[in-house]
N, C-alpha and C positions, 0 to 999 in steps of 0.2 A: 758085534760092536767093535771087537778087536780088529777084525779084518777091514772094517770101514776106516778105522783110524790109520791102519797100515797103508791102505789104498790111498787115503788122503795125503799122507806123508810122501808116498811114492810119487803122486801127481805133483806135489810141490817141488820135489827134486828134479822132475823131468820138465817142468814148465819152461825153464830157460832153453831147453833143446828145441821147443816148438816155436819159440819167439826169436828166431834167427834174424839178425839184422842183415841188411843188404851187404854190408862189408864182410860179415861172417860167411854168408852164403857164397859170395864171390871168392873170398880168400881160400875157402876149402873146396871149391869146385862142386858145390852142392847143386844138383839139378832138380831134385824133388825131395819132399818131406812127407811122410805118411804118419798121420795121427790117428790112433785107435782109442776110442773112448768107450769103456765098458762100465756099466753100472750094475751093482749087485743089490738084491733084496733077499734077506734071509739066506745068505750063502749061495744064492742062485742068480745067474746072469739074468737081469731084467731088460737091459737094452744094450745095444752095441752100434756104434756109429764110426764110420771111417771117413777121414778127410785127406785128400791127396793134393798137395800144392806143388806146382812145377814152376821153375825159375829159368830165366834166360841167362845168357853168358854174362850179363851185367849184374846178375843177382836180383833182378826185378821179378816179382810175381806175375806170371803170365796166364796161369790156369789154376783154378781151384775146383775140385770135384768132391761132392759129398755123396756117401753111399749109406744105405740102410743096413740093418742087421743081417740081411740075406746077401749083401754084397751088390745089390742093385743100385744103379745110379739114381740119386734123388734130384740133383741139379748140378749144373756146371756154370762157372763164371770164367769168361775169357777177358783178359786185360791187354790193352795196347798202349804204347808209350811213344812220345816224340823223341827227337835227338837229344833233348835236354833231360831225358828220363822222367818227364812229367806224364802222368796218366792222361791219355786222350780219349779212351773209350773203355767202357765196361759193358759186356753183353752177358745176360743171364739166360741160360737154357734150362728147359725142363728135363725130366728123365728120358724123354725120347729125343733129346737134343734139338728141340724146336725152340726158337727164340721166344722168351717171355717178355723181356724188355732190354732196351739198349740206352745207355747214357753216354753222351759225348761231352768233353770238357774243353773249354778254351781258356787261354791264359793271357794276362796283361804283360806289359813290359817288365814288371817286377817279379814275374813268375808266379803270381797268385791267380787262382781260378777267377775268371771274369764272367764266365757263363757256363751253365749246365743245361743241356737239352736232354729230355727224357722222351723215349719213343716206346710205344707199346709193342705187342707181339707181331702186329702187322707192319711195324716200323713207321707208324704214323706218329708225328710229333704230338705229345700230350702235355708237356710243360716246359717252360723256359725259366730258369732262375739266374738272375744277374746279381 
């Protein structure tokens, strides 16, 4: 119980480090952040997950990879942006880096999302949200 409380307190202290704003990422030349999440039961490690986030020179998230306890890739998400730094595409890949789904985003004159198009693993359009 004591270790659980200490671990929880430790996580609270580190939370701001994992929630870097674009400005903080850009100002400190951060190119990637690795988050390691370890859970314990009865003083034994019960699960371990790793997330690696990569950023471009503008501080925008461009890749997020999740790994299991053995360090094997579970999935990867790639993000693309337009010149206004608005997300234009999000592509999700499986552990073999095969596409699972792809979503494209269009924006109106006010910079708000006007349309979302979702594609399946074979890149076939499966839904449009306006």
